[in-house]
N, CA, C and O atoms as a GROMACS GRO file, in nm:
protein
  296
    1MET      N    1   1.590   7.157   4.300
    1MET     CA    2   1.654   7.284   4.278
    1MET      C    3   1.755   7.312   4.390
    1MET      O    4   1.727   7.285   4.507
    2ASN      N    5   1.869   7.363   4.355
    2ASN     CA    6   1.976   7.393   4.450
    2ASN      C    7   1.939   7.515   4.533
    2ASN      O    8   1.912   7.621   4.477
    3PRO      N    9   1.938   7.503   4.669
    3PRO     CA   10   1.900   7.617   4.752
    3PRO      C   11   2.011   7.723   4.761
    3PRO      O   12   1.987   7.833   4.810
    4TYR      N   13   2.132   7.691   4.713
    4TYR     CA   14   2.243   7.784   4.720
    4TYR      C   15   2.270   7.843   4.582
    4TYR      O   16   2.248   7.779   4.479
    5SER      N   17   2.318   7.967   4.583
    5SER     CA   18   2.358   8.028   4.457
    5SER      C   19   2.490   7.968   4.414
    5SER      O   20   2.557   7.900   4.492
    6LYS      N   21   2.528   7.994   4.290
    6LYS     CA   22   2.656   7.940   4.239
    6LYS      C   23   2.772   7.989   4.324
    6LYS      O   24   2.863   7.912   4.356
    7GLN      N   25   2.770   8.117   4.361
    7GLN     CA   26   2.878   8.174   4.441
    7GLN      C   27   2.883   8.108   4.579
    7GLN      O   28   2.992   8.077   4.627
    8GLU      N   29   2.769   8.086   4.643
    8GLU     CA   30   2.765   8.022   4.773
    8GLU      C   31   2.817   7.877   4.765
    8GLU      O   32   2.889   7.831   4.853
    9THR      N   33   2.779   7.808   4.658
    9THR     CA   34   2.825   7.671   4.638
    9THR      C   35   2.976   7.668   4.621
    9THR      O   36   3.044   7.583   4.678
   10GLU      N   37   3.029   7.762   4.541
   10GLU     CA   38   3.174   7.768   4.520
   10GLU      C   39   3.247   7.801   4.650
   10GLU      O   40   3.354   7.746   4.677
   11GLU      N   41   3.189   7.890   4.731
   11GLU     CA   42   3.251   7.924   4.860
   11GLU      C   43   3.251   7.804   4.954
   11GLU      O   44   3.348   7.781   5.026
   12ARG      N   45   3.142   7.729   4.954
   12ARG     CA   46   3.135   7.609   5.038
   12ARG      C   47   3.237   7.506   4.992
   12ARG      O   48   3.303   7.442   5.075
   13ILE      N   49   3.251   7.488   4.861
   13ILE     CA   50   3.350   7.394   4.806
   13ILE      C   51   3.490   7.439   4.845
   13ILE      O   52   3.573   7.357   4.885
   14LYS      N   53   3.517   7.570   4.835
   14LYS     CA   54   3.648   7.623   4.872
   14LYS      C   55   3.676   7.597   5.020
   14LYS      O   56   3.785   7.556   5.058
   15ALA      N   57   3.576   7.623   5.104
   15ALA     CA   58   3.593   7.601   5.248
   15ALA      C   59   3.618   7.453   5.278
   15ALA      O   60   3.702   7.419   5.362
   16LEU      N   61   3.545   7.365   5.208
   16LEU     CA   62   3.567   7.222   5.229
   16LEU      C   63   3.706   7.179   5.183
   16LEU      O   64   3.770   7.098   5.249
   17ARG      N   65   3.752   7.234   5.072
   17ARG     CA   66   3.889   7.202   5.026
   17ARG      C   67   3.993   7.247   5.128
   17ARG      O   68   4.088   7.174   5.156
   18GLU      N   69   3.974   7.367   5.183
   18GLU     CA   70   4.067   7.417   5.284
   18GLU      C   71   4.066   7.327   5.408
   18GLU      O   72   4.170   7.296   5.465
   19SER      N   73   3.947   7.285   5.447
   19SER     CA   74   3.936   7.194   5.562
   19SER      C   75   4.006   7.063   5.534
   19SER      O   76   4.075   7.009   5.620
   20LEU      N   77   3.988   7.011   5.413
   20LEU     CA   78   4.055   6.886   5.374
   20LEU      C   79   4.206   6.903   5.376
   20LEU      O   80   4.278   6.816   5.425
   21ASN      N   81   4.254   7.015   5.324
   21ASN     CA   82   4.399   7.040   5.324
   21ASN      C   83   4.452   7.047   5.467
   21ASN      O   84   4.559   6.993   5.497
   22GLN      N   85   4.377   7.113   5.556
   22GLN     CA   86   4.420   7.120   5.695
   22GLN      C   87   4.424   6.981   5.759
   22GLN      O   88   4.518   6.948   5.831
   23LEU      N   89   4.322   6.901   5.732
   23LEU     CA   90   4.319   6.765   5.787
   23LEU      C   91   4.434   6.681   5.732
   23LEU      O   92   4.496   6.603   5.806
   24GLU      N   93   4.464   6.695   5.603
   24GLU     CA   94   4.576   6.621   5.544
   24GLU      C   95   4.707   6.663   5.608
   24GLU      O   96   4.793   6.579   5.636
   25ASN      N   97   4.724   6.793   5.631
   25ASN     CA   98   4.846   6.842   5.697
   25ASN      C   99   4.857   6.789   5.840
   25ASN      O  100   4.965   6.749   5.883
   26GLN      N  101   4.745   6.788   5.912
   26GLN     CA  102   4.746   6.735   6.048
   26GLN      C  103   4.781   6.587   6.048
   26GLN      O  104   4.854   6.539   6.135
   27LEU      N  105   4.727   6.514   5.952
   27LEU     CA  106   4.756   6.372   5.942
   27LEU      C  107   4.904   6.349   5.912
   27LEU      O  108   4.967   6.261   5.971
   28ALA      N  109   4.960   6.429   5.822
   28ALA     CA  110   5.102   6.417   5.789
   28ALA      C  111   5.187   6.448   5.912
   28ALA      O  112   5.284   6.378   5.941
   29ASN      N  113   5.150   6.554   5.986
   29ASN     CA  114   5.224   6.589   6.108
   29ASN      C  115   5.210   6.480   6.212
   29ASN      O  116   5.306   6.449   6.284
   30HIS      N  117   5.092   6.423   6.221
   30HIS     CA  118   5.070   6.314   6.317
   30HIS      C  119   5.159   6.195   6.282
   30HIS      O  120   5.217   6.133   6.372
   31SER      N  121   5.170   6.164   6.155
   31SER     CA  122   5.256   6.053   6.112
   31SER      C  123   5.402   6.082   6.146
   31SER      O  124   5.474   5.993   6.190
   32ASP      N  125   5.444   6.208   6.124
   32ASP     CA  126   5.581   6.247   6.158
   32ASP      C  127   5.604   6.234   6.308
   32ASP      O  128   5.710   6.187   6.351
   33ASN      N  129   5.505   6.276   6.387
   33ASN     CA  130   5.517   6.266   6.533
   33ASN      C  131   5.525   6.121   6.577
   33ASN      O  132   5.600   6.088   6.669
   34ASP      N  133   5.448   6.034   6.513
   34ASP     CA  134   5.454   5.892   6.547
   34ASP      C  135   5.594   5.837   6.522
   34ASP      O  136   5.648   5.763   6.604
   35ALA      N  137   5.652   5.874   6.408
   35ALA     CA  138   5.787   5.828   6.376
   35ALA      C  139   5.888   5.880   6.478
   35ALA      O  140   5.976   5.807   6.522
   36SER      N  141   5.874   6.007   6.516
   36SER     CA  142   5.964   6.066   6.615
   36SER      C  143   5.949   5.995   6.750
   36SER      O  144   6.048   5.969   6.818
   37GLN      N  145   5.826   5.965   6.788
   37GLN     CA  146   5.804   5.897   6.914
   37GLN      C  147   5.864   5.757   6.912
   37GLN      O  148   5.919   5.712   7.013
   38HIS      N  149   5.855   5.688   6.799
   38HIS     CA  150   5.916   5.555   6.789
   38HIS      C  151   6.067   5.565   6.802
   38HIS      O  152   6.130   5.481   6.867
   39ASP      N  153   6.126   5.668   6.740
   39ASP     CA  154   6.271   5.688   6.754
   39ASP      C  155   6.308   5.714   6.899
   39ASP      O  156   6.405   5.659   6.950
   40LEU      N  157   6.229   5.799   6.966
   40LEU     CA  158   6.256   5.829   7.107
   40LEU      C  159   6.243   5.704   7.193
   40LEU      O  160   6.322   5.683   7.285
   41ILE      N  161   6.144   5.622   7.164
   41ILE     CA  162   6.126   5.499   7.241
   41ILE      C  163   6.245   5.406   7.222
   41ILE      O  164   6.291   5.343   7.317
   42GLU      N  165   6.295   5.398   7.097
   42GLU     CA  166   6.413   5.314   7.073
   42GLU      C  167   6.532   5.365   7.152
   42GLU      O  168   6.608   5.286   7.210
   43HIS      N  169   6.550   5.497   7.156
   43HIS     CA  170   6.660   5.554   7.233
   43HIS      C  171   6.637   5.534   7.382
   43HIS      O  172   6.732   5.514   7.458
   44LEU      N  173   6.512   5.539   7.424
   44LEU     CA  174   6.481   5.515   7.564
   44LEU      C  175   6.519   5.372   7.603
   44LEU      O  176   6.573   5.349   7.711
   45ASP      N  177   6.491   5.277   7.515
   45ASP     CA  178   6.531   5.139   7.541
   45ASP      C  179   6.682   5.128   7.556
   45ASP      O  180   6.731   5.058   7.645
   46GLU      N  181   6.756   5.197   7.469
   46GLU     CA  182   6.902   5.195   7.478
   46GLU      C  183   6.948   5.257   7.610
   46GLU      O  184   7.039   5.206   7.675
   47PHE      N  185   6.885   5.367   7.649
   47PHE     CA  186   6.920   5.434   7.774
   47PHE      C  187   6.892   5.343   7.893
   47PHE      O  188   6.975   5.333   7.984
   48ILE      N  189   6.777   5.277   7.892
   48ILE     CA  190   6.742   5.186   8.002
   48ILE      C  191   6.843   5.072   8.009
   48ILE      O  192   6.884   5.031   8.118
   49ASP      N  193   6.882   5.019   7.894
   49ASP     CA  194   6.983   4.913   7.892
   49ASP      C  195   7.115   4.962   7.951
   49ASP      O  196   7.180   4.890   8.026
   50ALA      N  197   7.153   5.084   7.915
   50ALA     CA  198   7.278   5.140   7.968
   50ALA      C  199   7.270   5.158   8.119
   50ALA      O  200   7.366   5.129   8.191
   51VAL      N  201   7.156   5.205   8.168
   51VAL     CA  202   7.138   5.223   8.312
   51VAL      C  203   7.141   5.087   8.382
   51VAL      O  204   7.203   5.073   8.487
   52ASP      N  205   7.074   4.988   8.324
   52ASP     CA  206   7.077   4.852   8.382
   52ASP      C  207   7.219   4.801   8.391
   52ASP      O  208   7.258   4.742   8.492
   53HIS      N  209   7.297   4.824   8.288
   53HIS     CA  210   7.436   4.779   8.286
   53HIS      C  211   7.516   4.849   8.397
   53HIS      O  212   7.594   4.786   8.467
   54LYS      N  213   7.494   4.980   8.411
   54LYS     CA  214   7.565   5.056   8.516
   54LYS      C  215   7.525   5.006   8.654
   54LYS      O  216   7.610   4.992   8.743
   55VAL      N  217   7.396   4.978   8.674
   55VAL     CA  218   7.349   4.930   8.805
   55VAL      C  219   7.411   4.793   8.834
   55VAL      O  220   7.456   4.768   8.946
   56LEU      N  221   7.413   4.705   8.735
   56LEU     CA  222   7.474   4.574   8.753
   56LEU      C  223   7.622   4.586   8.786
   56LEU      O  224   7.673   4.516   8.874
   57SER      N  225   7.690   4.676   8.716
   57SER     CA  226   7.832   4.698   8.745
   57SER      C  227   7.853   4.751   8.886
   57SER      O  228   7.946   4.710   8.955
   58LEU      N  229   7.767   4.841   8.926
   58LEU     CA  230   7.777   4.897   9.061
   58LEU      C  231   7.750   4.790   9.166
   58LEU      O  232   7.819   4.785   9.268
   59LYS      N  233   7.652   4.704   9.143
   59LYS     CA  234   7.624   4.596   9.236
   59LYS      C  235   7.742   4.501   9.246
   59LYS      O  236   7.779   4.459   9.356
   60THR      N  237   7.801   4.468   9.134
   60THR     CA  238   7.918   4.379   9.132
   60THR      C  239   8.033   4.444   9.207
   60THR      O  240   8.100   4.379   9.288
   61PHE      N  241   8.057   4.571   9.180
   61PHE     CA  242   8.164   4.644   9.249
   61PHE      C  243   8.137   4.649   9.399
   61PHE      O  244   8.228   4.624   9.478
   62TRP      N  245   8.014   4.682   9.438
   62TRP     CA  246   7.979   4.691   9.580
   62TRP      C  247   7.998   4.556   9.650
   62TRP      O  248   8.050   4.550   9.761
   63SER      N  249   7.954   4.451   9.583
   63SER     CA  250   7.969   4.317   9.642
   63SER      C  251   8.117   4.284   9.661
   63SER      O  252   8.157   4.232   9.765
   64SER      N  253   8.197   4.314   9.562
   64SER     CA  254   8.341   4.287   9.571
   64SER      C  255   8.404   4.372   9.680
   64SER      O  256   8.486   4.322   9.758
   65LEU      N  257   8.367   4.498   9.687
   65LEU     CA  258   8.420   4.588   9.788
   65LEU      C  259   8.381   4.540   9.928
   65LEU      O  260   8.463   4.544  10.020
   66LYS      N  261   8.260   4.497   9.943
   66LYS     CA  262   8.210   4.448  10.072
   66LYS      C  263   8.288   4.324  10.115
   66LYS      O  264   8.327   4.312  10.231
   67LYS      N  265   8.309   4.230  10.021
   67LYS     CA  266   8.386   4.108  10.054
   67LYS      C  267   8.528   4.143  10.093
   67LYS      O  268   8.579   4.090  10.192
   68ASP      N  269   8.592   4.232  10.019
   68ASP     CA  270   8.729   4.270  10.052
   68ASP      C  271   8.735   4.338  10.188
   68ASP      O  272   8.828   4.314  10.264
   69TRP      N  273   8.638   4.421  10.219
   69TRP     CA  274   8.637   4.490  10.346
   69TRP      C  275   8.618   4.388  10.461
   69TRP      O  276   8.682   4.399  10.565
   70GLN      N  277   8.528   4.290  10.440
   70GLN     CA  278   8.506   4.190  10.543
   70GLN      C  279   8.631   4.104  10.562
   70GLN      O  280   8.663   4.065  10.674
   71LYS      N  281   8.701   4.074  10.452
   71LYS     CA  282   8.824   3.995  10.464
   71LYS      C  283   8.930   4.072  10.542
   71LYS      O  284   9.003   4.013  10.621
   72SER      N  285   8.937   4.201  10.519
   72SER     CA  286   9.040   4.281  10.588
   72SER      C  287   9.009   4.298  10.736
   72SER      O  288   9.100   4.325  10.815
   73ARG      N  289   8.885   4.284  10.775
   73ARG     CA  290   8.848   4.296  10.915
   73ARG      C  291   8.876   4.167  10.991
   73ARG      O  292   8.895   4.169  11.112
   74ASN      N  293   8.880   4.056  10.919
   74ASN     CA  294   8.904   3.927  10.987
   74ASN      C  295   9.047   3.893  10.998
   74ASN      O  296   9.082   3.788  11.052
   0.00000   0.00000   0.00000
């Protein structure tokens, strides 16, 4: 025999459905966040590459400037 009345059972089913809907929404949001994070990581890689390129250019420029300065002193 069911220990709950029909109304209590329906209320429990309704509450469980609401909980399921909330969990599904959280899962969908989590998936969206994962996609956003992957996009950000890809842009971060591009940014790091750009910074590496700038640092390499600066090192090359500094080395050239240093050689020219040493030549002018001699």
